[in-house]
C-alpha positions as CSV (number, residue, x, y, z in Angstrom):
1,M,35.6,301.5,-98.7
2,G,36.1,300.7,-95.2
3,S,39.5,298.9,-95.9
4,S,41.0,301.5,-98.2
5,L,39.8,304.4,-95.7
6,Y,41.8,302.6,-93.0
7,L,44.7,302.2,-95.1
8,L,44.7,305.6,-95.9
9,R,44.6,306.6,-92.6
10,V,48.0,304.5,-91.7
11,K,49.5,306.3,-94.9
12,S,48.7,309.7,-93.6
13,A,50.0,308.7,-90.1
14,V,53.4,307.4,-91.5
15,A,53.7,310.6,-93.7
16,D,53.3,312.7,-90.8
17,S,55.3,311.1,-88.3
18,G,57.0,307.7,-89.9
19,I,59.9,308.2,-88.2
20,A,58.8,308.7,-84.6
21,I,56.6,305.4,-85.4
22,A,59.2,303.3,-86.8
23,V,61.4,304.2,-83.3
24,G,58.4,302.8,-81.2
25,L,57.7,299.8,-83.5
26,L,61.6,298.9,-83.5
27,L,61.5,299.2,-79.7
28,M,58.4,296.8,-79.2
29,C,60.0,294.4,-81.7
30,I,63.3,294.3,-79.7
31,L,61.5,294.1,-76.3
32,S,59.5,291.2,-77.6
33,A,62.3,289.5,-79.5
34,V,64.3,289.3,-75.8
35,I,61.3,288.1,-74.1
36,V,61.0,285.1,-76.5
37,S,64.5,284.1,-76.4
38,T,65.3,284.6,-72.8
39,G,61.9,283.3,-71.7
40,V,62.0,285.9,-68.5
41,I,58.5,286.6,-68.7
42,T,56.2,283.7,-70.1
43,P,55.3,280.4,-68.7
44,V,57.1,278.7,-71.1
45,S,60.6,279.8,-69.5
46,N,60.4,276.8,-67.2
47,Y,61.1,274.6,-70.7
48,S,63.7,276.8,-71.9
49,P,67.1,275.7,-72.2
50,T,68.5,277.9,-69.6
51,V,66.2,277.0,-66.9
52,L,66.0,273.0,-67.7
53,L,69.6,272.7,-67.4
54,S,69.8,275.0,-63.9
55,D,69.8,272.8,-60.8
56,D,66.6,274.2,-59.0
57,A,64.6,273.3,-62.6
58,T,61.1,272.2,-61.6
59,E,60.4,268.6,-62.5
60,S,57.7,267.4,-64.6
61,P,55.4,264.3,-63.5
62,S,56.8,261.1,-64.7
63,E,55.0,259.7,-67.7
64,T,54.0,256.4,-66.4
65,E,52.1,258.5,-63.1
66,H,48.6,259.2,-64.0
67,L,46.1,261.5,-62.2
68,I,42.7,259.4,-63.4
69,T,41.3,256.0,-62.3
70,Q,39.7,253.8,-65.1
71,A,37.3,250.9,-65.3
72,N,35.1,248.9,-67.1
73,D,31.6,247.4,-66.5
74,V,30.2,244.2,-68.1
75,D,26.4,243.9,-68.7
76,A,25.0,240.7,-70.2
77,R,21.6,238.9,-70.7
78,V,21.1,235.3,-71.0
79,S,19.3,234.5,-74.5
80,H,19.0,230.9,-74.2
81,S,18.1,228.8,-71.3
82,T,20.6,226.2,-70.3
83,A,21.0,223.8,-66.8
84,A,22.8,226.8,-65.1
85,Y,21.2,230.0,-66.7
86,T,17.9,231.0,-67.4
87,S,16.7,233.0,-70.5
88,G,16.4,236.9,-69.6
89,Q,18.7,236.5,-67.0
90,Q,20.7,239.5,-66.0
91,L,24.3,239.0,-65.3
92,R,26.7,241.9,-64.6
93,N,30.2,242.2,-64.0
94,E,30.7,238.2,-63.6
95,H,34.1,236.5,-64.0
96,A,32.8,234.0,-66.6
97,Y,29.6,234.1,-69.0
98,P,28.1,230.9,-71.1
99,L,29.3,230.9,-74.6
100,G,26.3,229.8,-76.0
101,A,23.6,231.0,-74.0
102,V,24.8,234.8,-74.2
103,D,24.8,237.0,-77.8
104,N,25.4,240.4,-76.8
105,V,27.5,241.7,-74.2
106,T,27.3,245.6,-73.2
107,V,30.7,247.2,-72.1
108,I,31.0,250.6,-70.0
109,G,34.1,252.4,-69.9
110,S,34.6,254.8,-67.2
111,S,36.9,257.5,-66.0
112,K,37.3,259.7,-63.0
113,G,39.7,262.5,-62.8
114,E,40.4,264.0,-59.3
115,A,43.0,266.4,-60.1
116,A,42.8,266.4,-63.7
117,T,40.3,267.5,-66.5
118,V,39.0,264.6,-68.8
119,T,38.7,266.0,-72.2
120,Q,38.0,262.9,-74.3
121,Q,36.9,259.2,-73.7
122,E,37.0,256.1,-76.3
123,L,35.9,252.6,-76.1
124,V,37.7,250.3,-78.5
125,L,37.6,246.8,-79.8
126,A,41.2,245.5,-80.5
127,Y,42.8,242.8,-82.1
128,Q,46.6,242.0,-82.1
129,A,48.9,239.3,-82.8
130,T,52.4,238.3,-81.2
131,L,55.2,236.3,-82.0
132,P,56.7,233.8,-79.7
133,G,58.9,235.3,-77.1
134,E,58.0,239.0,-78.0
135,S,55.9,241.2,-76.2
136,S,55.3,243.8,-79.1
137,A,52.5,243.1,-81.2
138,F,53.3,242.8,-84.9
139,W,50.0,243.1,-86.3
140,S,46.9,245.0,-84.7
141,D,43.4,246.0,-85.6
142,T,40.9,248.4,-83.4
143,T,37.5,249.6,-84.1
144,V,36.4,252.5,-81.8
145,L,32.9,251.3,-80.4
146,A,32.1,254.5,-78.6
147,E,33.6,257.9,-78.0
148,Q,32.9,261.0,-76.6
149,S,34.3,264.6,-75.8
150,F,34.0,266.8,-72.4
151,E,34.0,270.5,-72.6
152,D,32.4,271.2,-69.2
153,Y,34.4,268.5,-66.9
154,S,34.4,268.9,-62.9
155,E,37.0,267.5,-61.2
156,G,35.9,264.2,-59.5
157,E,33.3,263.6,-61.8
158,V,32.7,260.1,-63.3
159,V,32.1,259.8,-67.3
160,R,31.3,256.7,-69.1
161,V,31.1,255.5,-72.8
162,Q,29.3,252.1,-73.6
163,D,28.6,249.9,-76.5
164,T,27.1,246.7,-77.3
165,I,29.4,243.8,-78.8
166,N,28.4,240.4,-80.4
167,I,30.4,237.6,-78.5
168,S,30.0,235.4,-81.3
169,D,31.2,237.5,-83.9
170,V,34.4,238.5,-81.7
171,E,35.0,234.8,-81.1
172,Q,34.8,233.7,-85.2
173,R,36.9,236.9,-85.8
174,Q,39.3,235.7,-83.3
175,E,39.5,232.3,-84.5
176,S,39.6,233.5,-88.3
177,L,42.8,235.4,-87.5
178,Q,44.4,232.5,-85.6
179,D,44.1,230.2,-88.3
180,D,45.5,232.8,-90.5
181,F,48.5,233.3,-88.5
182,G,49.4,229.8,-87.7
183,G,49.2,228.2,-84.0
184,D,52.7,229.7,-83.2
185,V,51.3,233.2,-83.1
186,N,49.5,234.7,-80.1
187,V,46.1,236.1,-81.2
188,E,44.3,238.2,-78.6
189,T,41.3,240.3,-78.4
190,M,40.7,243.3,-76.0
191,V,38.6,246.0,-74.9
192,L,40.5,249.2,-74.3
193,V,39.3,252.2,-72.4
194,R,41.4,255.2,-73.7
195,T,41.0,258.7,-72.0
196,Q,42.5,262.0,-72.9
197,Y,42.9,264.1,-69.9
198,E,44.8,267.6,-68.9
199,Y,46.1,268.7,-65.8
200,T,48.1,271.9,-64.5
201,H,51.8,271.9,-63.9
202,P,52.9,274.5,-61.5
203,G,55.4,277.0,-62.4
204,K,58.4,278.1,-60.7
205,T,56.8,281.2,-59.2
206,T,53.4,281.4,-57.6
207,D,51.8,283.4,-60.3
208,P,49.0,281.5,-61.6
209,G,50.0,282.7,-65.3
210,D,53.2,280.8,-65.0
211,D,51.4,277.5,-64.7
212,T,51.7,275.1,-67.9
213,V,48.8,273.0,-69.2
214,I,50.2,269.3,-69.7
215,S,48.1,266.9,-71.8
216,K,48.2,263.0,-71.3
217,S,46.4,260.0,-72.7
218,A,45.9,257.0,-70.6
219,E,44.5,253.4,-71.8
220,H,43.0,250.9,-69.7
221,T,43.1,247.1,-71.4
222,N,41.1,243.9,-70.3
223,K,41.5,240.8,-72.3
224,I,38.6,238.7,-73.7
225,S,39.4,235.2,-73.3
226,F,37.4,232.0,-74.8
227,T,37.1,228.5,-73.5
228,E,35.2,225.6,-75.0
229,Q,31.9,226.6,-73.2
230,L,32.5,230.0,-71.4
231,F,34.1,233.6,-72.5
232,V,35.9,235.9,-69.8
233,L,35.6,239.7,-69.8
234,P,37.0,240.9,-66.4
235,N,35.7,244.3,-64.9
236,T,38.2,246.3,-63.2
237,A,38.5,249.3,-61.0
238,E,42.5,249.2,-61.2
239,E,44.5,251.8,-62.1
240,T,45.5,252.0,-65.9
241,S,47.7,249.2,-67.0
242,S,49.4,250.9,-70.1
243,T,50.0,254.3,-71.0
244,T,50.7,256.2,-74.2
245,G,52.7,259.0,-72.3
246,G,52.3,262.5,-71.7
247,E,53.6,265.7,-73.6
248,Q,53.2,269.5,-73.2
249,S,50.0,270.6,-74.9
250,S,50.0,273.1,-77.8
251,Q,47.2,274.9,-75.6
252,S,49.5,275.7,-73.0
253,N,49.3,279.4,-71.8
254,G,53.1,279.6,-72.1
255,G,53.0,278.2,-75.7
256,L,50.4,280.7,-76.9
257,L,51.7,283.6,-75.3
258,N,55.1,282.8,-76.8
259,I,53.2,282.4,-80.3
260,L,51.4,285.9,-79.8
261,L,55.2,287.4,-79.0
262,I,56.6,286.0,-81.9
263,A,53.9,287.5,-84.1
264,L,54.2,290.9,-82.4
265,T,58.0,290.5,-83.2
266,V,57.7,290.1,-86.7
267,M,54.7,292.6,-87.5
268,S,56.3,295.3,-85.5
269,G,59.3,295.0,-87.6
270,I,57.7,294.8,-90.6
271,G,55.6,297.8,-89.6
272,A,59.0,299.7,-88.5
273,V,60.4,298.9,-92.1
274,Y,57.4,300.2,-93.8
275,S,57.3,303.4,-91.6
276,I,60.6,304.4,-92.5
277,V,59.9,303.9,-96.3
278,G,56.8,305.3,-96.0
279,A,58.1,308.5,-94.3
280,R,60.3,309.0,-97.4
281,R,58.2,308.2,-100.0
282,Y,54.8,309.6,-98.9
283,D,54.0,313.2,-99.5
284,S,51.8,314.5,-96.3
285,E,49.8,316.7,-98.4
286,H,48.8,314.5,-101.1
287,V,48.0,311.9,-98.6
288,R,45.9,314.1,-96.4
289,F,43.7,314.7,-99.7
290,E,43.5,311.3,-100.6
291,L,42.1,310.7,-97.1
292,D,39.7,313.5,-97.5
293,E,38.5,312.5,-100.8
294,A,38.0,309.1,-99.7
295,R,36.2,310.4,-96.4
296,H,34.0,312.9,-98.3
297,E,33.1,311.1,-101.2
298,E,29.4,310.9,-100.4
299,W,29.0,314.4,-100.1
300,V,30.5,315.2,-103.4
301,T,28.8,315.8,-106.8
302,I,30.6,315.2,-109.9
303,I,29.9,317.6,-112.9
304,D,32.0,318.2,-116.2
305,R,30.9,322.2,-116.3
306,F,30.4,324.6,-114.0
307,K,28.4,327.8,-114.8
308,D,29.5,331.1,-113.0
309,S,27.0,331.3,-110.1
310,S,25.5,334.5,-109.0
311,A,27.4,335.0,-105.8
312,S,29.1,338.5,-105.5
313,T,31.9,337.3,-103.6
314,T,34.6,334.4,-104.2
315,S,36.5,332.9,-101.2
316,R,39.0,330.1,-101.2
317,V,39.1,327.5,-98.3
318,R,42.3,325.5,-97.4
319,S,41.1,321.7,-97.8
320,L,38.5,320.0,-99.0
321,S,37.5,319.0,-95.6
322,D,36.8,322.5,-94.9
323,L,34.7,322.8,-97.8
324,V,32.3,320.1,-97.2
325,D,32.1,321.1,-93.6
326,L,30.6,324.1,-94.6
327,A,28.4,322.0,-97.1
328,I,27.2,319.9,-94.4
329,D,26.4,322.9,-92.0
330,K,23.9,324.0,-94.7
331,H,22.6,320.6,-95.4
332,D,23.9,321.0,-98.7
333,R,26.5,319.2,-101.1
334,V,29.7,320.1,-102.6
335,V,30.3,320.0,-106.7
336,Y,33.4,319.0,-108.4
337,C,34.0,320.1,-112.1
338,C,36.0,318.0,-113.7
339,T,36.8,320.4,-116.6
340,E,37.9,323.2,-114.2
341,H,39.4,320.7,-111.6
342,K,37.8,322.6,-108.6
343,Y,35.5,322.2,-105.9
344,Y,32.6,324.5,-105.3
345,F,30.0,325.4,-102.9
346,V,27.8,328.4,-103.0
347,D,26.2,329.8,-100.1
348,G,23.8,332.6,-101.0
349,D,26.2,335.8,-102.4
350,V,29.4,333.9,-101.2
351,Q,31.0,331.3,-103.8
352,Y,33.7,328.9,-102.0
353,E,36.2,327.0,-104.0
354,Y,39.0,324.5,-103.3
355,E,41.5,323.6,-106.1
356,P,43.5,320.8,-104.9
357,D,47.3,320.0,-106.1
358,V,46.6,316.5,-107.6
359,Y,43.8,315.1,-109.2
360,P,41.0,313.0,-107.5
361,S,40.3,309.5,-108.5
362,Y,36.9,310.7,-110.2
363,A,38.6,313.4,-112.2
364,N,37.9,311.6,-115.3
365,T,34.4,310.9,-114.9
366,F,33.6,312.6,-118.3
367,G,36.6,311.8,-120.4
368,D,40.2,312.8,-119.9
369,V,41.3,315.6,-117.7
370,V,41.5,319.2,-118.9
371,T,44.8,320.5,-118.1
372,P,46.1,323.9,-118.7
373,Q,48.6,323.7,-122.0
374,A,51.8,326.1,-121.3
375,T,52.6,328.7,-123.7
376,T,56.0,327.8,-125.4
377,D,58.8,330.5,-125.3
378,E,58.7,331.2,-128.9
379,E,54.9,331.7,-128.7
380,E,55.5,334.4,-126.1
381,Q,58.2,336.2,-127.8
382,A,55.8,336.3,-131.0
383,D,53.2,337.7,-128.9
384,T,55.9,340.3,-127.5
385,V,56.9,341.2,-131.0
386,E,53.4,342.0,-132.1
387,S,52.7,344.1,-129.0
388,D,56.0,345.9,-129.1
389,P,55.0,350.0,-130.0
390,E,58.4,350.3,-131.1
391,T,58.4,347.8,-133.6
392,D,54.7,348.5,-134.2
393,S,55.0,352.0,-135.5
394,T,54.3,352.3,-139.4
395,T,57.2,354.0,-141.8
396,E,56.8,357.3,-143.1
397,P,57.4,358.3,-147.0
398,Q,60.3,360.3,-147.7
399,E,59.9,363.2,-149.7
400,E,61.9,363.3,-152.8
401,D,64.9,365.3,-153.8
402,T,64.1,368.1,-156.2
403,D,67.4,369.6,-156.3
404,H,69.3,366.3,-157.6
405,P,67.8,365.2,-161.3
406,S,66.7,361.6,-161.8
407,N,69.1,360.1,-164.0
408,D,65.6,359.4,-165.8
409,D,65.2,363.0,-167.0
410,P,66.2,363.9,-170.4
411,P,69.4,365.9,-171.1
412,E,69.1,369.9,-171.7
413,T,69.8,370.6,-175.4
């Protein structure tokens, strides 16, 4: 009922003031379309063609520049004693580790944003194969060891993700891949720290709403190398060594505002067309009755016949709402008679009535609506003839003329 009542209110407004509503919606449609097309207000105007081609256009930061620092730390525990290492010995951020004496290595990836907000960080183990003389890998395989998203990041905060890898399994996988690809192919194993972050790119004005949020992804790479007795897993605090570049975020203020403006343009255009069509199509009196019917349905009792009340006075009201208001004031209800197609409310010696021009939705509750049958012209003429006093008079018998003998009389002799 809530949605239908809302639609009826819209129809009623359109029926009463459809043209005025259409004019307002058309103006809104034109204004929002101009704003979107020219970018004179929205933050995305900094990226519109007219601004980017201008001499004083604001340049975006280079894609190779990042506003965060990344690093990885390495923790290992000696599990088998050797001449150089003791079982249980803790090794942290060493340049090299004994291959046969260390089974598991914990890698900790960290990121810090000074003028940026870190949103997500991953620790990845990657294998790749490269042909001689080429820098791009023709084959790669990655496994996400750990990942974490950050919703309440504070600038300058260091965030970390970590996981433990079995170094013997890593060595065996690399040797297996090397055997598959052959000796000419270079197979490498790396630990990657991938970080997603955002920063605000200032607009051309001092208005904070003119700023645009930029999203970037940075990747810090550390290669694992093996010798006959050692493996090397560097730990560094250097800036990122590779990057996947930056792009404008879909969550930027300008993009979101323009999406809303485009939606406003479309909706206002559709609303204007609907208002124009509805103003010509809807009958305001009928729509107003439908609205009253929906609003007051719970105050109406439906009956099939209405017996004349003992009220001495009958009074007609203007609308169903007026009749229901009278009943509510008396803490009573209104009845609708399907046979007579009328609403009634009796208050003491006064009987209030309302007869709508259209049938309500519940008019057929007790069967088909009984409509008064029109009298045909022939029936009206027949009734007129029967009731006409001139044609209804009886014909008086005429007196016989005795002066003229009848042909049946016998002749005189």
